[in-house]
DRENFI-380274 format. One line per 5 residues: their letters; for each residue x negated, y, z negated of N, C-alpha, C. Coordinates in steps of 0.001 Angstrom, whole numbers, plus 500000, padded with zeros to 6 digits. Atoms other than C-alpha are relative to their C-alpha. Layout:
// residues N
a = X,Y,Z,X,Y,Z,X,Y,Z  ...
END
This chain:
// residues 394
mpkht = 500588,500839,499062,859481,723582,883685,500371,500925,501264  500105,498701,498705,859058,725610,887056,500964,499178,500949  499466,500415,498858,861379,725104,889903,498941,498967,500979  501198,500711,499007,859777,722307,892318,500055,500555,501079  500352,499745,498595,858453,723606,895386,499656,499451,501138
grktp = 500599,500763,499074,857188,722584,898485,500655,499325,500850  499097,501258,499502,860526,721077,899583,501317,500757,500080  498731,499536,499965,864020,721976,900298,500521,500214,498603  498396,500144,501346,866714,723054,897757,500731,498893,500288  499140,501770,499803,868048,719644,896728,501516,500603,500758
arsds = 498754,499655,499773,871330,719700,898523,501176,499932,499009  499346,500600,500801,874239,719941,896118,501128,499285,500560  498422,500725,499611,877316,717852,895969,500801,500507,500788  499058,499740,499547,880324,717879,897516,500935,501711,499308  499519,499301,501048,881615,721281,896396,501186,500245,499869
ktfka = 498376,500215,500067,885254,720744,896742,499920,499137,498395  499688,500877,501533,884458,718028,893745,499498,500888,498899  500784,499421,501627,882646,720620,891373,501013,501407,500487  498963,498840,500079,885530,723749,892184,500424,500344,498712  499899,499931,501149,885720,725021,889053,501868,500765,499527
srrkv = 498616,499474,500032,889556,725135,888572,500290,500365,498675  499756,499272,501433,889720,726589,885190,499705,501419,499849  500792,498650,500023,887632,729654,886542,501151,501178,499889  499086,499042,499735,889689,732818,885993,499794,501408,500335  500289,498815,499350,888968,735814,888114,500658,500995,499113
lkyag = 499395,499168,500810,889113,738588,886009,499984,501570,501546  499519,498655,499100,890599,741822,888065,499961,501527,499245  500135,498784,500666,890010,745363,887240,501564,500802,500615  498918,499260,499370,893701,747567,887873,500261,501098,499037  499478,498962,500626,894872,750743,887638,501186,500268,500061
vaagt = 498050,499965,499239,898567,752408,887666,500132,501118,500281  499961,499140,499193,899192,754310,890133,500794,501150,499345  499263,498838,500754,900975,757641,889766,501878,500045,499864  498942,500112,500773,904529,757637,887848,500918,500002,501571  499120,500391,499433,907694,756730,889744,501305,501585,499169
alvap = 499238,499186,500757,910823,759194,888678,500047,499282,499004  499402,499875,501700,911317,757225,885771,498770,499836,498910  501053,500280,501536,907600,757381,884135,499248,501670,500669  500607,498741,500030,905475,760560,883715,499238,499911,501610  500809,499430,498623,903948,762552,886896,498725,498796,500302
fapyi = 501173,500223,500165,900830,761134,885949,499732,498324,498994  500857,501150,500762,899421,757531,884609,498973,499956,499883  501644,499713,499898,895941,757410,883077,499187,498411,500629  500244,500868,499622,894075,754775,884958,499365,499115,499204  500345,500682,501321,893369,751468,882654,498706,498921,500998
rrara = 500947,500769,499087,890410,749562,883518,499993,498674,498773  499799,501342,501181,890571,745605,881625,498444,499490,500228  501302,500533,499718,886872,744448,881553,500152,498813,498808  499742,500807,500729,886152,741235,879824,498415,499918,499006  500927,499682,501208,883486,741252,876761,498809,499110,500629
epvei = 501104,500847,499554,879903,740156,877456,499591,498892,500190  500076,501444,500054,879185,736820,878233,498573,499459,498403  500599,500361,500348,877872,735149,875230,498712,499236,500288  501343,501004,499126,874260,733876,875563,499540,498466,499172  500676,501152,500682,872985,730290,874796,498801,499680,500407
nmlsw = 502242,499915,499771,868900,729792,874726,500418,498569,499835  499800,501768,499640,869131,725984,876212,498102,499891,500165  501105,500463,500077,865491,724158,875672,500442,498838,500801  499672,501101,499430,865675,721470,878311,498849,499958,501142  500764,500353,498326,864367,719776,881829,500683,500707,500540
yglae = 499961,499003,499054,864356,721561,884805,501733,499543,500469  497810,500262,499437,868552,721910,885954,500857,500214,499535  498973,500005,500688,870052,721386,883204,500917,501068,499307  499191,498721,500336,871237,724930,882686,500315,500853,501260  499957,499517,498578,871513,725453,886651,501585,500039,500388
pdmve = 498631,499730,499660,875057,726814,888203,500976,498363,500375  499083,501392,499828,876095,723186,889181,500314,499231,499122  499767,500759,501125,875939,721730,885774,500879,501249,498978  499583,499059,501101,877272,724831,883798,501024,501174,500543  498895,498942,499393,879264,727170,886294,501400,500003,499217
afeae = 498875,500543,500310,882648,725598,885294,500138,500768,498546  500128,499403,501356,881733,726186,881568,499780,501338,499378  500023,498655,500736,880513,729485,881393,501197,500963,500987  498974,499352,499292,883396,730653,883641,501844,500092,498281  498674,499934,500308,886029,729198,881304,499868,500623,497981
hnvkf = 500273,499239,501477,884357,730425,877741,499240,500915,499819  500660,498733,500369,882767,733593,878507,498702,499973,499322  501266,500175,500757,879080,732111,877663,498890,500222,501178  501402,499400,499470,875846,732735,879639,498705,498771,499445  500891,501003,500557,873539,729538,879572,497932,500844,500296
kpkyy = 501246,499354,499287,869621,731107,879517,498609,498607,499346  500423,501276,499996,867248,727864,879757,498397,500619,499897  500735,500330,500633,863825,727382,878799,499495,498764,500407  500435,501147,499503,862414,724561,881208,499031,499067,499534  501306,500385,500232,859675,722267,880646,500250,498571,500663
aggdn = 500086,501291,499215,858487,718605,882028,499336,498987,498878  500522,501415,500620,857730,715555,879606,500255,501004,498726  499446,499545,501464,858667,715552,876048,498464,500788,498685  500954,499257,500526,854981,716904,874996,500133,501391,500164  499917,498923,499968,855569,719761,876319,501067,500568,499584
mlaal = 498427,499101,501083,859037,720507,874816,499621,500046,498409  500489,499527,501665,857205,720217,871142,499086,501153,500420  500474,498946,499881,854644,722657,872958,500874,501018,500085  499302,498929,500380,857428,724784,873581,500621,500712,498681  499185,499722,501084,859057,724567,870068,499089,500365,499454
aqspp = 500610,499949,500854,856003,724676,868378,499366,501907,500577  500199,498392,499529,855392,728518,870296,500958,501103,500451  498952,499192,500238,858374,729718,869896,500961,500333,498590  499555,500081,501327,859718,731535,866707,501498,499314,499620  498726,500781,500816,862849,729872,864312,501382,501181,500561
gtfdi = 498432,499494,499689,866544,730892,865692,499773,500262,501734  499821,499711,498282,865095,731031,869850,500958,499255,500829  499283,500680,499067,867072,728105,871166,501175,499751,498835  498446,500790,500668,870829,726775,870356,499984,498821,499847  499481,501680,499253,870801,723422,872392,498495,499835,500442
ihtda = 500945,500450,499792,868099,721280,872513,499886,498718,501226  500143,501413,499508,867813,718832,875497,498938,499022,500146  501138,500963,500357,865574,716080,875099,499840,498615,500490  499981,501524,499961,864297,712509,875792,500426,499550,498549  499209,500465,501147,865745,710020,873457,498433,499858,498839
efari = 500868,500389,501240,862314,709186,871668,499023,501035,499702  500731,498898,500377,861152,712701,871437,501118,500727,498911  498904,499905,500932,864843,713246,869703,499706,499419,498513  500138,500641,501780,863492,710960,866828,498927,501394,499632  500661,498903,500678,860751,713826,866326,500367,500995,499100
lierg = 499749,498794,500488,863115,716505,866288,500484,499516,498723  499493,500429,501504,864698,714579,863668,499746,500006,498734  500802,500497,501367,862339,713242,861320,499687,501587,499547  500541,498575,500678,861468,717201,860797,500814,500327,499401  498952,499724,500691,864466,717498,859170,500732,501122,499863
dlvde = 499590,498511,499885,865144,721234,859447,500211,500631,501193  500009,499318,498705,865507,721754,863208,501277,499374,500544  498747,500129,499094,868795,720021,864511,500797,499319,498989  498946,500602,501030,871919,719449,862723,500953,498529,499995  498710,501260,500025,874125,716649,861784,501161,500095,500711
mepad = 498673,500038,499327,876816,715658,864105,500997,499053,499857  498996,500750,500119,880003,714388,863893,500692,498672,501092  499799,500937,498688,880454,711031,866075,501119,499699,500189  498402,500253,499615,884679,711522,865746,499968,501027,501042  499822,499316,498785,883905,714383,868183,499217,499884,501342
ypfdd = 500359,500626,498157,882175,712264,871222,500712,498853,500118  499636,501688,499321,883376,709339,873448,499204,499085,499373  501015,501694,499756,881404,706422,871691,500774,499271,500019  499308,500651,499678,884339,704723,872024,500308,499267,501318  499921,500057,498168,884159,704828,875944,498435,499655,500552
mlhed = 501163,500379,499236,880221,704243,876163,499666,498666,500741  500461,500994,498958,879104,702008,879061,499406,498689,499228  500502,500798,500725,876955,699990,876908,500020,500270,498502  500233,499916,501091,876863,699042,873263,498864,500364,499513  501455,499104,501062,873312,700179,872370,500241,501522,500313
ftdfp = 500241,498913,500008,874288,703533,873684,500799,500782,498447  499016,499429,501552,876943,703880,870509,498699,500410,498531  500538,499673,501375,874046,703533,867942,498014,500206,501027  501352,499809,498907,870778,704404,870565,498935,500530,499163  500474,500116,500755,867940,704256,869075,499048,501634,499973
ghwkd = 500479,498406,500406,866281,708134,867794,501080,500612,500190  499721,498904,499934,869103,709536,867630,501184,499835,498719  499531,499967,500827,870412,708453,864394,499025,499716,499117  501117,500455,500816,868738,708413,860919,501095,500115,498624  499434,500148,500950,869985,706933,857872,501591,500195,500189
gklys = 499018,499769,499445,873327,706607,859817,500962,501043,500209  499218,498506,499566,874290,709974,860514,498944,500451,501855  500621,499638,498800,874109,711287,863884,499369,501152,500325  501220,498743,499479,871469,714082,865235,500339,500550,501298  500586,499674,498521,871308,713968,869167,501196,498788,500606
vinrf = 499058,500454,499088,874125,712851,871671,499662,499250,501410  500156,500579,498567,873231,710476,874521,500862,500824,501318  499396,499426,498920,874170,712077,877728,499847,499353,501404  500335,500007,498565,872505,711133,880848,499154,498246,499735  501817,500482,500420,869820,707995,881513,499518,499841,501613
ghlgv = 500329,500244,498079,868205,706682,884740,498582,498848,499228  501237,500453,500452,865539,704086,885052,498875,500234,501187  500867,499872,499315,862298,703911,886533,498938,498684,500676  500775,501369,499197,860233,701570,889015,498906,500699,500696  501162,499489,499129,858094,701757,891910,500787,501058,501110
tynke = 499472,499308,498840,859241,704656,894300,498895,499863,501179  501091,500394,498994,857800,704215,897466,500597,500986,501308  499313,499950,499117,858178,705260,901025,500309,499001,501286  499178,501457,499247,860199,702931,903189,499113,499496,501370  500846,500273,498581,858085,703704,906664,498638,498860,499517
hvsle = 501489,500814,499808,854867,701983,904979,499944,498960,498998  499889,501337,501220,855834,699954,901602,501287,499409,500228  499086,500992,500214,858699,697193,902043,500735,500121,498940  499464,500256,501346,861490,696719,899110,499277,498500,499507  501161,500971,500786,859583,693387,898921,498733,500190,499528
eamsy = 501234,499299,500778,856297,694966,898237,500560,500471,499049  499853,499100,501165,857961,697223,895766,500968,499334,499129  499121,500408,501329,859429,694649,893717,498991,499537,498820  501124,500284,500869,855911,694581,891923,499095,501038,499765  500757,498658,500063,853933,697232,890567,498763,499427,500597
dvywd = 501418,499706,499057,851141,695651,891819,499781,500107,501396  499895,499363,498715,852067,697013,894989,498809,501464,499811  501002,498892,500048,849853,700218,893796,498911,499562,500587  501183,500369,499681,846758,698085,894030,499307,499442,501704  500415,500204,498439,847110,697348,897711,499474,500480,500544
pklag = 501169,499726,499299,844493,697717,899898,500404,501537,501161  499441,498763,498862,846715,699959,902807,500726,501157,498998  500287,499270,500748,847242,702166,899706,499241,501407,499679  501199,499590,500680,844177,703295,899192,499939,501463,500401  499454,498979,499278,844693,706882,898861,500991,500692,500200
kvghf = 498336,499796,499963,848388,706901,898785,500522,499957,498917  499201,500267,501133,849250,706105,895470,500144,501605,499351  500269,498783,501293,850440,709546,892977,500689,499775,498784  499476,500094,501544,851230,710008,889575,500327,501197,499716  499578,498685,500640,853336,711798,887814,499540,500235,498804
dwhlp = 500119,499799,500982,851845,713480,885436,500058,500143,498667  499443,500116,501121,852650,712213,882288,500129,499010,499541  500149,501089,500358,851454,709588,880308,500471,498661,499924  499442,500965,500114,854147,707821,879113,500993,499100,501171  499645,500645,499175,855852,706699,881739,499161,498695,500940
nlgqv = 501531,500842,499296,852607,705573,883569,499409,499007,499595  500978,500709,500935,850778,703968,880669,501208,498812,499595  498984,501382,500414,854570,701653,880018,500284,499098,501036  500140,500988,499316,854563,700549,883601,499023,499292,500019  501101,500296,499679,850982,699581,883892,500187,498853,498512
sllng = 500041,501066,501199,851312,697760,880308,501205,499136,500344  498638,500633,499706,854998,696025,881750,499268,498845,500990  500842,500887,499295,852443,694953,884297,499044,499048,499407  501192,500869,501043,850112,693161,881868,500871,498926,499374  498945,501120,500453,853076,691389,880590,500560,500399,498625
nndpg = 499965,499959,501296,853624,693080,877381,501725,500436,500091  498387,500669,500113,857782,692464,877487,500718,499769,499021  500343,500624,501338,857952,691042,873983,499147,500478,499407  498969,499469,500648,858745,693202,871792,500463,501230,501534  499665,499316,499333,858383,695722,874377,498572,500924,501134
pfdis = 501054,499068,499014,855748,698043,876829,499197,501335,498959  500368,499100,500330,855579,700273,874429,499053,499691,498152  499764,500231,500900,854992,698421,871427,499031,498661,499998  500691,501445,499738,851519,696400,871560,498939,500209,499352  501096,500132,501151,848569,695331,869701,498634,501000,500662
adaws = 501286,499096,500068,845065,697287,869934,499262,499229,501238  500092,500641,499025,843906,694318,872531,500572,500124,500951  498728,499885,499052,846952,694633,874527,499803,501495,500546  500750,498810,499752,845963,698480,874431,499049,500398,501173  501353,499613,499637,842657,698299,875435,499832,499036,501590
avrek = 500018,500534,498467,843477,696040,878491,501207,500760,500902  499412,498885,499257,846170,698615,879823,499169,500952,500245  500848,498848,499415,843340,701144,879917,499468,499618,500974  501118,500332,499143,841099,698649,881405,501111,500097,501586  499187,500663,498769,843950,697681,883998,500456,501778,500934
tlslk = 499542,498914,499411,844954,701738,884680,498509,500778,500295  501383,499675,499396,841288,702457,885080,499503,499851,501782  500154,500985,498633,841135,700074,888241,500543,500526,501083  499418,499602,499643,843677,701871,889508,499448,501522,501131  500738,498346,499940,841633,705115,890116,499672,499977,501385
pqvkg = 500829,499633,498924,840167,704598,893246,501336,500114,501105  498686,499951,499260,843806,704204,894760,500592,501238,500287  499428,498866,499916,844734,707787,893622,499997,500779,500542  500063,498732,499392,845322,710781,895569,500203,501205,499046  500365,498999,500607,846352,712797,893019,501230,499827,498469
yfdyg = 498894,499758,500903,848591,714018,889556,500770,500983,500147  499372,499090,499599,851348,715845,890259,501287,500241,498867  498635,499489,500800,853697,718471,888273,501354,499774,500546  498963,500064,499698,857232,718054,888659,500121,500486,501633  499932,499395,498535,857420,720286,891874,498863,499249,500728
gtfas = 500908,500864,499426,854335,718368,893220,500285,498650,500213  499684,501554,500027,855795,714998,892720,500779,499672,501210  499412,500098,498768,858792,715839,895313,499065,500201,500989  500414,499702,499027,856664,717491,897570,498976,498788,500462  500837,501417,499522,853930,714617,897674,501061,498566,501260
lqnae = 499629,501096,498790,856458,712102,898647,500796,500647,501055  498975,499300,499172,858550,714468,900810,499323,500076,501549  500721,500017,499124,855748,715025,903041,498804,498866,500171  500752,500574,500167,854108,711886,902792,498537,499629,499548  501290,500169,501091,850803,712502,900956,499581,498766,499232
vwacv = 499884,501606,500730,851706,709295,898879,500911,499479,500635  499011,501351,499895,853482,706166,899707,500467,499491,499006  499900,500500,501224,853734,705041,896236,499836,501058,498775  500310,499402,501241,854188,706945,893210,500172,499397,498227  499630,500438,501426,853938,705753,889506,501033,500674,499002
gigdw = 499520,499225,501180,856101,706845,886488,501128,500570,500588  498801,499515,499794,859134,707712,888394,501021,499127,500498  498935,500799,499098,862303,706636,889863,501197,500421,500888  498808,499480,499027,865484,707361,891421,500763,501627,499422  499436,498586,500568,865736,710688,889673,498835,501362,501020
vagvl = 500651,499273,499209,863299,712158,892142,500150,499066,501785  499532,500991,498513,863936,709391,895324,501172,500786,500415  498558,499791,499453,867249,710136,895228,500150,501491,500160  499655,499066,499446,867171,713546,895632,499503,500111,501364  500501,499847,498780,864827,713038,898277,500652,499308,501338
ekega = 499403,500895,498775,866735,710338,899930,501268,500719,500741  499442,499307,499349,869675,712431,900013,499823,501028,501005  500565,498881,499266,867674,715232,901885,499696,499032,501455  500232,500610,499030,867100,712394,904267,498653,499366,500409  501358,500281,500091,863814,711670,903411,499786,498416,499793
pvgsa = 499750,500924,500339,862830,707849,903838,498802,499563,498685  500646,500369,501206,861930,707348,900103,500726,499191,499426  498909,500584,501228,863620,705022,897572,499060,499662,499025  500535,500166,501505,863177,703561,894151,500983,498426,499887  499402,501505,500678,863435,699579,892845,499478,499889,498475
vpkeg = 500255,500625,501032,863494,698103,889773,498740,498673,500265  500325,501766,499482,860577,695693,889947,499981,498695,498873  500231,501571,500972,860273,691704,888768,499293,500298,498686  500651,499789,501379,857868,692890,885839,501048,500933,498743  498868,499262,500902,861003,695039,884378,499991,501409,500618
giqwt = 500358,498443,499799,861691,698745,884748,500009,501124,498191  499860,499502,501658,861875,701496,881745,501031,500985,500218  498638,498893,500207,864713,703911,880826,499634,500820,499499  500257,499153,501034,864463,707270,879920,501607,500374,500022  498693,499621,500373,867363,708662,878346,499988,501428,499155
esysi = 499781,498243,500756,868479,712381,877606,501109,499920,499036  498825,500141,500807,870497,713403,874975,500138,501920,499397  499832,498730,500371,871585,716953,873424,500184,500088,498617  499893,499551,501810,871337,718410,869648,499852,501491,500016  499340,498750,500593,872623,721537,868007,498712,500688,499294
vstst = 501468,499179,500958,869698,723485,866533,500867,500603,498650  499895,499749,501330,869916,724341,862885,500608,501411,499654  500406,498567,500027,868927,727945,862974,501394,500650,501416  499090,499232,499067,871842,728848,866030,501289,500399,499341  498997,499400,500837,874523,731350,865088,501645,499532,501031
kkdlv = 498944,500430,499125,877015,729849,868114,500077,498455,500399  499680,501524,499916,877415,726257,867126,500923,499294,500504  498241,499953,499431,881427,726208,867853,499674,499737,502059  500274,499741,498932,880152,726909,871372,499393,498781,500833  501045,501048,499566,877067,724609,871853,500975,498736,499261
kkyiq = 499281,501415,500037,879521,721676,870348,501158,499940,501367  498403,499610,498766,882631,722754,873157,498890,499330,501031  500443,500310,499132,879684,722205,875399,499616,498501,500315  500301,501442,500026,878127,719164,874657,501722,498782,500294  499066,500853,499928,881573,717543,874540,500566,500056,501812
ytmsp = 499036,499942,498443,882719,718824,878307,498492,499297,500345  501169,500908,498965,879027,717345,879584,500491,498199,499546  499682,501983,500456,880819,713825,877860,501046,499803,500640  498482,500010,499188,883832,714930,879992,499986,499152,501051  500334,500303,498701,884452,712947,883206,499719,500887,500806
egqvr = 500985,498937,499211,883756,716201,884641,498947,500166,500141  501174,499408,500611,880783,716966,882822,499194,498586,500671  500845,501245,499699,879697,713104,883459,499767,500007,501643  499924,499759,498362,880297,713751,887601,498748,500638,500658  501008,499254,499973,878255,716520,887423,498205,500126,499661
sanma = 501646,500337,500227,875364,715368,885615,499388,498421,500694  500442,501326,499012,875384,712069,887902,499475,500494,501414  500707,499619,499072,874881,714353,890793,499324,501244,499951  500658,498598,500272,872931,717386,889385,498821,500291,501088  500545,499966,498713,871282,718885,892071,498237,499872,499963
aypaf = 501631,500178,500140,867598,718567,890461,499743,499043,499753  499836,501720,500065,867809,714944,889606,501254,499342,499403  498791,500737,500125,870561,712806,889621,499682,498910,499072  499540,500363,500720,871715,710515,886770,500936,498814,499855  498509,500569,500210,873814,707694,885352,500941,500665,499318
tvtra = 499318,499140,500680,876614,708353,883855,500158,498982,498348  499892,500649,501265,877345,707006,879967,500997,499207,499320  498733,500276,500352,880782,706537,879662,501044,499593,501184  499428,501038,499031,883381,704205,881259,501055,501345,501145  499437,499131,499334,885500,707203,882247,499306,500854,501259
gmkal = 501066,499044,499479,882466,709207,883661,500073,499679,501270  500157,500787,498943,881870,706458,886209,500924,499916,500738  498891,499891,499142,885389,705897,887026,500354,501018,500725  500221,498730,499251,885581,709474,887786,498813,500475,501009  500980,500211,499236,882333,709122,889692,500458,499366,501424
qeqtp = 499547,500781,499268,883595,706477,891605,501314,500871,501330  499147,499792,499650,886473,708311,892351,500109,501653,500913  500133,498763,499462,885230,711821,893399,498990,500177,501168  501319,499982,499084,881527,711096,895005,499596,497856,499892  500354,501147,499922,881844,707295,896025,498576,499909,500478
eeakr = 501283,500608,498732,878924,707447,898424,499033,500181,498820  500677,499248,500885,876794,708622,895190,500298,498557,499081  499719,501076,500872,878343,705875,892944,499145,498684,500384  500456,501188,499579,877533,703026,895594,498169,500291,499897  501826,499977,499800,873648,704381,896329,499553,499409,498875
tgqve = 500543,500713,501170,873052,704042,892419,500291,499101,499324  499448,501147,500747,874800,700839,891811,500921,500409,498584  498822,499641,501382,877517,702735,889290,501471,499354,500645  499004,501083,499646,880155,699929,890842,499823,498781,499618  499960,501262,500128,881386,697014,889386,499265,499029,501238
gmann = 500835,500771,499116,879106,694171,890874,499063,499678,500557  501036,499617,499168,876485,695553,892804,498985,499685,498584  501477,500788,500135,872932,693884,891967,499208,501112,499418  500443,498978,500630,871488,697214,890759,500294,500628,499341  499112,498775,501143,874484,698495,888459,499140,499841,498815
pitli = 500689,499701,500854,872458,700006,885731,500220,499087,498462  499442,501012,501572,874645,697846,882791,499302,498715,500186  499836,501454,499912,874041,694795,884509,498457,500086,499579  500803,500156,500249,870470,695570,884714,499696,499726,498643  500481,499761,501417,869983,696209,880881,500306,498768,499597
negri = 499530,501150,500066,871876,693076,880454,499399,498671,500369  500969,501166,498848,869697,690977,882603,498690,500082,498761  501286,499431,500464,866745,692063,879779,499171,500662,501047  501172,499218,499190,865248,694070,883068,499455,501295,499623  500032,498563,500107,865197,697128,881454,499131,500096,498602
hyrdi = 500695,500136,501374,863082,698450,878546,500145,501760,499388  499506,498801,500661,863885,701829,876475,498547,500753,500208  501149,499269,500349,861313,704225,876937,499620,500839,498360  500196,499416,501553,859391,705446,873815,498617,499852,499701  502168,499495,500708,856410,706762,871552,499695,498903,499537
pkrqs = 501428,501064,500393,853336,704336,871432,501091,499363,498268  499756,500413,501440,854524,702025,868046,498903,499353,499124  501497,500620,500732,850810,700838,866972,498684,500935,500456  501006,498625,499698,848916,703963,868532,500834,501381,499744  499277,498439,500051,849623,707588,867995,500255,500275,500920
leewn = 499950,499183,498439,850778,709738,871154,498810,500411,500378  500873,499114,499822,848016,711482,870783,498575,499015,500753  500833,501235,499302,845766,708344,871573,500269,499929,501689  499507,500347,498492,847716,707670,874616,499984,501393,500985  500331,498766,499218,847699,711099,875879,498461,500509,500241
efwse = 501786,500076,499398,843639,711471,875353,499887,498970,500430  500366,500795,499392,843283,708402,877322,500680,500289,501341  499215,499629,498797,845614,709848,880080,499085,500583,500531  500916,498631,499322,843000,712758,880490,498652,499261,500095  501111,500317,500242,840376,710773,880069,499835,498913,501429
ykna = 499346,501106,498814,841826,708514,883172,499700,501127,501359  500139,499066,498802,842320,711672,885306,498896,500655,500226  502126,498796,499910,838621,713088,884651,499022,499051,500420  500591,501128,499459,837408,709689,885350,498964,500254,501220
END
């Protein structure tokens, strides 16, 4: 997935928070000419560290950038080489186009981790005891859908976020943003944008249509027809369909005043840069994106990959993830949230990751306002994707 363009580079969090205290500075030294007690000339000695081990990662943009991996790279003498994508469908395409053995670690969305696991020969079984499942913020995270098969672990939850209505605060009020109906507001004609991926967009329309039990992705044929009809009715409002970079740029320059299918993972970056952009989980409910790591079965660096996943689950790794420059996220462990509150309290408060706040992500889950994003249960993934293409071309 390409870097987002058309906007300022996301401001990194306070560098003091992320100093790599374990970094070892390599020095090259020579031995000077001897004294009376040694030979008149001593050979010059160069101490050089071995070339770093390359770890190939398939992931959303940002997961292998310095603000995420620099401390681990320095401590373990490794170098991450990423291939970025946007959207689970593109992740599957990248895998299909790459020969076996290309990647060592895959970072993906939970609903697509299930697809990787179902293949049976792509990712390794993982040992639950190696990861802090006893410290998860929510019970669901200990047995998250799509990460386990037949009681065996294959993917470890690492970060998550909530999708809702993302809006320009100068043109849309928080009260208006508390319903997906705002997308159809006449004042937003030609000012509504889409993040160009069918699942989050159609999932939000499904919630607006009342498909919250069992969920927006588990709907009947009639309900699916109604979602398509409602989505097509939004067409006159739409300014465009944006990729990763275009989504940021369109909101930052006010090309769009509301965007479907995203949340704080975009709004948070822009908000911290000073743009009048916010995100809210509306009354119809929000959708949770959930990201995880898996170890590729053909990797020859599995021990290092496991150590890296363990690092991302440590308090330090969780704080880095929550403050990731490319797009922020919520922590998944109690220790991670505590460290976030201590090290970057402003970000913890901004995102509700403080006990007692109304927008606390765990509170929203417990209140039943959040639905975990999934692949369609009663239609095929291809059917949803095909309709999305039809809608864009309508």
